[in-house]
Phi, psi and omega in degrees: 000135181261127177262153182289142177270142182266156175236163172291145189300323182296312179307310182297323180286320175295318172298321181299304180304317180293319178284332176296328181295344182269352173296115190240024185134196179221155176211167182260134177225155170293156175307321184290331181269002187268356181302127176088356182264170181255131179289144186271335178211167175298141167252124187250123181291146181271346175227152187278142178225108359288171177280356182250166189278000180226150171226146180283347179240163178287330191196184183226142176219154183225159177243132183232140179247130178257128183263000000 
């Protein structure tokens, strides 16, 4: 299993701001083409997951393979 490498906070913020300046609008692209891009708007689930009011974990993650 490969884990993400962490960066110092200052470097991450500088990197984010530097790349944010490259944003010039939005466009619709396929999921396959979306890697490395910044999402233009929030995605809101149409159903609650999990459907009950408590969860034993802080969040959910998924791994997706693109062919």
